N, C-alpha and C positions, 0 to 999 in steps of 0.2 A: 508653495513650498514650506512656508513657516508653519501653516496649519498641520501639514503632514508630520513634520519634525516634532512639533509640540504633542500631537496624538501619539506618536511613537514613544516619546519620553514618559508618557502617562500610562501606556498600555502595559499589561502583563502578558508575557510570552509563555505559553504552554508548550512544553517540549513533547511531541507526539512520537518520538522514535524510541524504539527498544534498544538496550544495549547490544553491541555486537561483540561476540567472542566465540572461540572454538567450542563446539558442543552445544550451541544455542539452538533452539527449534528451527527446522528447516524442512521443506517439502523434499521427499525422497529423491526427486529428479534433480535437485539442485545441491546435493552434497558435493564438496565437503563444507559448504557454507562459508565460514570465515576462518582464515588461518593467518595469524601474525606472528612473525619471528624476527627477532633482532639480528641484523647482519653487521652492525656497527655498535660498539659498546664504549662507555666511558671506562677507561683502563688507568690503573695507577701508574704504569710505566709508560705513559704517553710521551711523545717527544717534546710537548709544550704544555703550558698550564691549561690552555683552552682544549676541551675534548668534545667529541660528538657522538651522538647515538641516533640510529635511525633503523627502520624495520622494513621487511619484505612483507607486503600485503597480498594474499591470495584470497579472492572472494567471487563467488558466483553472483551474477547480477540480481538474481531472485532470492537472495538471502537476507534476513533480517527485514527491517522496515524498507520497502521498495515500492517503486512504481513500474507498471507494465507499459511497454511501447506498443503501438498497434501492430507491429510486426511480430509480437510475441505469440499470437494465435492465428491459425488459419483453419478453414472449414471446407472440406472437399477441395483442397489444393488452392484455396483462394484467400487472400487477406482482406482487411477492410476495404470496402469500395470496389470489390470484385477483382482486385489486382491478382493475377495468377502468380504463384510461387515458382519462379523459373530460376535457372542458373545466373541470370543477370540480376535478379532481385535478392536472392539468398546466395551469398558467396562465402567462402571459407573464412573471411575476416569480417563477416557481418552483412547487414542488409543495405541495399542501395536506396530503399524506399521505406518510409514509415518506421525508421529507427528512432531510438530515444534521442538522438541528437537533433531530431526535428521537433521535439516538444519544447515549447517555450515555458519560462518560469510560470508556475500556477499561482496567481494571485487573485483571490475570489472570496466571496461570501461563503463561509462554512456553516454547515448545520449538522448538529449531532443528533442522530436518532438513537436514544438510549433504550433499546428493546428490552434489555434485562431489567432496567429501572421501571419501564412501563408495565412489565409483567410482575413486578414486585419481588424480584429475586436478585441476589448478589451477582449471579452469572447464570447463563443458560445451561441446561443439561448437556453433557457430551453428546455430540451428534445431532443436536437441535437444529431443525431446518427452519429458518426464519421466513414466515409467510408474508404475503402482501398486506394481509389484515394486520399483522403485528407491526409492520413498518408504518402503516397508516396510524395505528394506535399510538406509536412512539412519536409520530410527527404532530399528532393533535391538530390544533387549528393553525399550525405554522405552515405557510405556504412554501413549497419547494419551487424555485425559479429556474428557468433556463440559465446554464453558467454557473450554478452553485457547485460546491464540492460537498457531497453527502457522506458523512461517516457513520457507520453502523456499530454500535456497541453491543456485543454479546456478553461482556464482562470477563472474557478469557484473558485480557491483557495483564491481569494480576497473576497469571499463572506462568509467566515467562521463564521463571527459574526452574519450573517443574516441566521438563521437556515432554514427558509422556502425557501429562495432563493437558498441556497447552495443545499438543498436536491432536488430542482427541476431541477438541472443541468442534462445535458444529459450524454452521455457515448460512449463507443466504440461499434460499431456494431459487429455482428457475423463475417461478412466478413472481417472487420478490424482485429478482433482477429485472423482469419485464416491467414491473410497477415503477422502479426507479428509472429505467431507460425512457419511460413515457414522459417523464419530467425533464428530460434533456439536461442532465448535469454535465458539467465539464469533466468531473471524475467522481468516483465513489471509492470508499475505503472501508476497512473493518479491522478489528482487533483479533483476527485469526489467521491462520496459516495461509489459506488459499482463497479467501472470499467465499467460494462454494463449500458445500459439505463434501469433504474428501471420501471417496468410496460410495457416493450416492448418485449414480447415473441417472440422467433424464431419459425417459423412453424414447424421446424424439431426437435429442441432441447428443446423447452420450454423456461421458464424464465432463465435470467441471462446466455445466451448461451456461452458468453466468458468464464465463469467459467468452463463449461464442456470442451470447446475446449482446453483451456490453461492448467487447473489443471488436469482434469481427463484423457483427451486424450494424452496431450503432456508433462505433468509433469513440467509445467512452473509456478512459483510462481507469485502471483499478490500482489502488494502493493497499498493500497488505502488511500485516503484523504491526498495526499502530498500537500506541499506548494512549488509551482514552480515559483511564481511571480518574485522573485529576480533574479533567473537564467535567466528567459525570459528578464526582463528588462535590464540586463547587456549583453545580446546577447551571453550567454554561450550555446553552443550546444554540446560540448563534455567535459568530466570531469572524474575524478576518483570518483567512487561511493563506499561508505562504509555503510553497514547496518547490524546490529547485532541483530538477534532475540534472545529473552530470552529462556533459556533452561527449558521451562515449560514441564515437562515429560508427553507425551501423548497429549499435547494441539493442538487444531486445528488452532492456529494462535498466534500471538504475537504482542504487542505494539512495535513499533521501533522508533527511531530517526535517520533517515538516513542523511548522509551528502554528499555533492558534493564538491570535492577537486579540485581547479583550480590554 
C-alpha cells in the first residue's frame, strides 16, 4: 500500500476530459448535450448570513467526454453476446442487462496512438478515415496487450471551442477498428465526436461500423471526445489509465473524467 501511495504522490495526472457546457460539440442524436441552470442562488436578502447555490443539470449520456455501455449498440436486434433486444431487456427506464452500471472502474495500462503525430501533421484533415496501417505506424514497436486501453489521437481535441470544425473531424475506419479489436483491449477511445467517421457508412455494416465491431461483436467499450493534446505534446505514449463511469442504473453510457497517470 505504501508503494502505491508513494507512486501516486509522485505521478502527474493528465486530465483527458473536455469542458462541459451548453453549445459544446455533440452528435446530432444526443442533443441538447449539456444544460446547466441555477435553481438556487446567493441572494442579499436571505434570512441568515449563510446562503446556498445549486443548479439543475440536464445532460444526455453521450455528450462531452463519455464512455459507451455495451447496451448502447445492437445489430439485427441483438446486443453483445447475442442477447435479443426484448421488452424485458430494454425498458422505458433503461436496460436490465449490459447497462453502464455493470461496468467496473477502468484501471489499466493506457497506450496513446498519436496518428496525427506519426503522419507529421498537427491534426488529421476533416473526414480522414484512420486505417489499420496508420494505427500500426503510430504504435511503432510498442506492443498492445490484452486489457490495455488504447487511445487514438487525430489532433481534433484542440478544436473543441470551434464546434463546426470539431464535428467535421474524421475517425477510425472499420478496418482500423478490426485491427484494434484483434488486440483485445479493455476499451478504446479517440479525440473525436463518434469514434467512427460520421457519414461514412461501411458497405457491409452500415453507419458507425466501429460501434458494431467493437461494442456488439467484441464487447469493447468506446470512449469519445477525449482531450489528448497534452499527452501528445509531452511525448507520453504509455501511462496508467483511470476512468470511472457513473452507476446510472440501466444507462447506455456515462459522462467520465478520465486521467492518465505518469
